[in-house]
C-alpha positions in Angstrom: -18.6 -21.3 8.2 -15.8 -21.4 5.9 -17.6 -19.5 3.1 -18.8 -16.9 5.8 -15.2 -16.4 6.9 -14.0 -15.9 3.3 -16.7 -13.3 2.7 -15.9 -11.5 5.9 -12.3 -11.3 4.9 -13.2 -10.1 1.3 -15.5 -7.4 2.7 -12.7 -6.2 5.2 -10.2 -6.2 2.0 -12.7 -4.1 0.1 -13.2 -1.8 3.0 -9.6 -1.4 3.5 -8.9 -0.8 -0.3 -11.7 2.0 -0.2 -10.5 3.7 3.0 -6.8 3.8 2.0 -6.8 4.6 -1.7 -3.5 6.2 -2.6 -2.2 6.2 1.0 -0.3 3.0 1.1 2.6 2.3 -0.9 1.8 0.0 -4.2 3.1 -3.5 -3.8 5.6 -4.9 -6.2 4.4 -8.3 -7.8 5.8 -10.7 -10.2 3.7 -13.0 -12.7 4.1 -15.0 -15.6 2.3 -13.9 -18.8 2.2 -15.5 -22.1 4.5 -13.2 -24.4 1.8 -12.9 -27.0 -0.7 -11.8 -24.8 1.4 -9.3 -23.0 2.7 -7.9 -26.3 -0.8 -7.7 -27.7 -2.1 -6.1 -24.4 0.6 -3.5 -24.4 0.0 -2.5 -28.0 -3.6 -2.1 -27.3 -2.9 0.2 -24.4 -0.5 2.2 -26.4 -3.2 2.8 -29.1 -5.4 4.0 -26.3 -2.5 6.1 -25.0 -2.6 4.5 -21.6 0.0 2.7 -19.5 -0.6 -0.9 -19.5 0.2 -1.2 -15.9 -2.6 1.3 -15.2 -4.8 -0.7 -17.0 -4.1 -4.0 -15.4 -4.8 -2.3 -12.1 -8.1 -1.0 -13.6 -9.3 -4.2 -14.8 -8.5 -5.9 -11.1 -10.5 -3.1 -9.5 -13.3 -3.5 -12.0 -13.3 -7.2 -11.4 -13.8 -6.9 -7.6 -16.3 -4.2 -7.7 -18.4 -6.1 -10.2 -18.2 -9.5 -8.5 -19.4 -8.6 -4.9 
């Protein structure tokens, strides 16, 4: 029953995400990342001429869409 509840919550979250794209204000978060990892990630994004924060959001979205 616990798994079913989690799945329903996840599906509801995905529904809200797809329904409200760009409608809600983005939420500011803080997280600790290894400095070398962050530096390498930023450099790769810079080479691709893409903001690293945008790429992080894309990766999160891809993860959610690929693992349903």
